[in-house]
C-alpha positions in Angstrom: -7.2 -3.1 15.5 -5.0 -0.3 16.8 -2.7 0.3 13.9 -2.8 -0.7 10.2 -0.7 -0.3 7.2 -2.7 0.5 4.0 -1.1 -0.2 0.7 -2.7 1.7 -2.2 -2.2 0.7 -5.8 -1.1 3.7 -7.9 -3.1 2.3 -10.8 -6.2 2.1 -8.6 -5.8 5.7 -7.6 -5.7 6.7 -11.3 -9.1 5.2 -11.9 -10.3 4.9 -15.4 -7.6 7.3 -16.6 -4.9 4.6 -15.8 -2.2 7.4 -15.3 -2.0 10.3 -12.9 -4.7 10.8 -10.3 -8.5 10.5 -10.3 -9.4 13.1 -7.6 -12.8 11.6 -6.9 -11.2 8.2 -6.1 -8.6 9.8 -3.9 -11.3 11.8 -2.0 -13.3 8.6 -1.5 -10.2 6.9 -0.1 -9.6 9.8 2.2 -13.1 9.8 3.6 -12.8 6.1 4.4 -9.5 6.5 6.1 -10.9 9.4 8.1 -13.6 7.0 9.4 -10.9 4.8 10.7 -9.0 7.7 12.3 -12.2 8.9 13.9 -12.3 5.4 15.6 -8.8 6.0 17.0 -7.2 3.6 14.5 -3.6 4.7 13.6 -3.0 4.5 9.8 0.2 4.2 7.9 0.1 4.3 4.1 2.3 3.1 1.2 1.4 4.0 -2.4 2.7 2.3 -5.5 4.1 4.2 -8.4 2.5 2.4 -11.3 0.3 5.3 -12.3 3.5 7.0 -13.3 6.4 4.7 -13.7 7.6 1.1 -12.9 11.4 0.7 -12.9 11.3 -2.9 -14.0 9.4 -2.1 -17.2 12.2 -0.1 -18.7 14.4 -2.1 -21.1 16.8 0.7 -22.0 18.0 2.5 -18.9 20.0 1.3 -16.0 17.8 -0.6 -13.5 19.1 1.4 -10.5 18.2 4.7 -12.2 14.9 3.3 -13.3 14.1 2.2 -9.7 15.1 5.7 -8.4 12.5 7.2 -10.8 10.0 4.8 -9.4 10.8 5.9 -5.9 10.2 9.5 -6.8 6.9 8.5 -8.4 5.8 7.2 -5.0 6.9 10.5 -3.4 4.7 12.4 -5.8 1.8 10.1 -5.1 2.2 10.4 -1.3 2.4 14.2 -1.4 -0.7 14.5 -3.5 -2.8 12.0 -1.5 -1.5 13.5 1.7 -3.0 16.9 0.6 -6.3 15.3 -0.3 -6.4 13.8 3.2 -5.7 17.2 4.7 -8.6 18.6 2.5 -11.0 16.2 4.2 -9.8 17.1 7.7 -6.9 14.9 8.7 -3.3 15.7 9.8 -0.6 14.0 7.8 3.1 13.5 7.5 5.2 12.2 4.6 8.3 10.3 5.5 11.0 9.2 3.1 14.1 7.0 3.6 16.2 9.7 1.8 16.4 13.4 2.1 13.8 15.3 -0.1 14.5 18.8 1.1 11.3 20.4 2.5 9.0 17.9 0.8 9.2 15.3 3.5 10.8 14.3 6.8 13.5 11.6 7.0 12.0 8.2 8.1 12.8 6.5 11.3 10.6 4.3 13.5 10.8 6.9 16.3 9.6 9.7 14.0 6.8 7.5 12.7 5.6 6.7 16.3 5.8 10.4 17.2 3.6 11.2 14.3 1.1 8.5 15.3 1.0 9.8 18.8 -0.1 13.2 17.3 -3.0 11.5 15.5 -1.4 11.9 12.1 -1.8 9.6 9.1 1.8 8.7 8.1 2.7 8.3 4.5 5.8 6.1 3.9 7.1 7.3 0.5 10.2 6.4 -1.5 10.0 2.7 -1.1 12.9 1.2 0.9 15.2 3.8 -0.6 17.1 1.1 -2.5 16.8 -0.3 -6.0 15.6 -3.9 -6.7 13.1 -3.7 -3.9 9.4 -3.1 -4.7 6.8 -1.1 -2.9 5.4 -4.5 -1.8 8.6 -5.1 0.1 8.5 -1.5 1.5 4.9 -2.1 2.6 5.8 -5.3 4.6 9.0 -3.8 6.0 7.2 -0.7 7.3 4.3 -2.7 8.6 6.7 -4.9 10.6 8.7 -1.9 11.9 5.7 0.0 13.1 4.2 -3.2 14.5 1.0 -2.9 12.5 -1.9 -5.4 13.3 -2.5 -6.1 9.6 -1.6 -5.0 6.0 -4.6 -3.8 4.0 -3.8 -4.3 0.3 -6.2 -2.1 -1.8 -5.7 -3.1 -5.4 -7.3 -2.9 -8.8 -8.4 -6.5 -8.4 -10.8 -8.0 -5.7 -8.5 -10.5 -4.1 -6.1 -13.4 -4.8 -6.8 -15.8 -7.6 -5.3 -19.2 -8.6 -4.6 -17.7 -12.0 -4.9 -14.4 -13.8 -8.6 -13.6 -14.1 -7.9 -11.2 -17.0 -6.8 -14.1 -19.1 -8.6 -17.0 -17.5 -12.4 -16.6 -17.0 -12.5 -19.7 -14.8 -9.9 -18.3 -12.4 -10.8 -19.1 -8.8 -10.6 -16.5 -6.0 -9.5 -17.5 -2.6 -11.5 -16.3 0.5 -8.8 -17.4 2.9 -5.2 -18.3 2.0 -2.2 -19.3 4.1 1.0 -17.3 3.4 2.9 -20.6 2.9 0.6 -21.5 0.0 1.2 -18.1 -1.5 4.9 -18.8 -1.5 4.7 -22.4 -2.7 2.3 -21.6 -5.6 4.0 -18.2 -6.3 0.6 -16.5 -6.2 0.8 -12.8 -7.1 -0.3 -11.3 -3.8 3.0 -9.4 -3.2 6.4 -10.3 -4.5 8.3 -13.2 -3.1 10.6 -11.1 -0.9 7.6 -9.5 0.7 5.8 -12.8 1.1 8.7 -14.4 2.9 9.0 -11.4 5.2 5.2 -11.7 6.0 5.7 -15.4 6.8 8.8 -14.9 9.0 7.3 -12.0 10.9 3.7 -13.3 11.1 2.2 -10.3 9.3 -1.4 -11.0 7.9 -2.8 -9.3 4.8 -6.3 -8.5 3.6 -6.5 -8.1 -0.2 -9.4 -6.4 -1.8 -10.5 -4.0 -4.6 -10.1 -0.3 -3.8 -13.0 0.6 -6.2 -15.6 -1.4 -4.2 -17.8 0.8 -2.0 -16.4 1.3 1.5 -13.8 -1.5 0.9 -11.3 -0.1 3.4 -13.8 0.3 6.1 -15.2 -3.2 5.5 -11.7 -4.7 5.6 -11.1 -3.3 9.1 -14.1 -5.2 10.3 -12.9 -8.4 8.5 -16.2 -8.5 6.8 -15.1 -7.7 3.3 -15.2 -9.0 -0.3 -11.6 -10.2 -0.8 -8.9 -12.6 0.4 -7.5 -13.0 3.9 -3.9 -14.1 3.8 -3.2 -15.7 7.1 0.1 -16.5 8.9 
C-alpha cells in the first residue's frame, strides 16, 4: 500500500474515560502510524467527534447548529492528535473544509497531495463542512479524493457483526464481507451514504478494534483481527 485513510473513533481515543482524550492511547496510535510512515506509506486521518459531541443526539437545538458543533469537535480532536504525532517525531498538517483562522489550512486535493509529498501525515478535520453528513461520509469522500488504497476503520469494536454484540451475546462477526451485503442488510459499518460511496467507487475497508495491540500495523499487512469489507 502507498496511501491509506485511517478513521479513528473519538470514543476509542477517549479510552476508559469515554470523553476527552486518553493520552496513552493517542501516543500508542501515533507510534503505530509512525511505523507506517517509516515504511514510506502516506497516511491521511479522519477523527470522529463522539468523545465530545454528536449532532444527531441533540433533541433541543437546530440540527444544522448541532452538526456544526460536531464539526468543531473533530477539529479539536485533529489538532490534539496532530500534536501528539509531532511529539513522537512526525510532521503533520490539519486541513479543514472551512476557514479556521490560524488553526488549520483550507482543504483541497492539491494541498493534501502537496502535504503528502512533504512526508506529512494529513488530518482531515471538520467533516465535509456541511450538516447532515457524518464523519463516515467525510472519511469515504476524502479517501476517494486522495485515491487511497484502503480505508482503515479503527473503532471501539473489533469488526462487523450481524447484530449488536452489546445486546446479543450470540452475535456473529464477519471475517470478510462484501459492501453490497453491508448495504442490503444495513449493517452498521459506516452509514448508508458512505457505504454506497464505497460501492460506487470501489473503496475497500478494514474494520478493527483500536485497542488491540498493534492493530493499525496489522491491518496494513491484511493479517489482522477484524473484518475486511470488499468491493
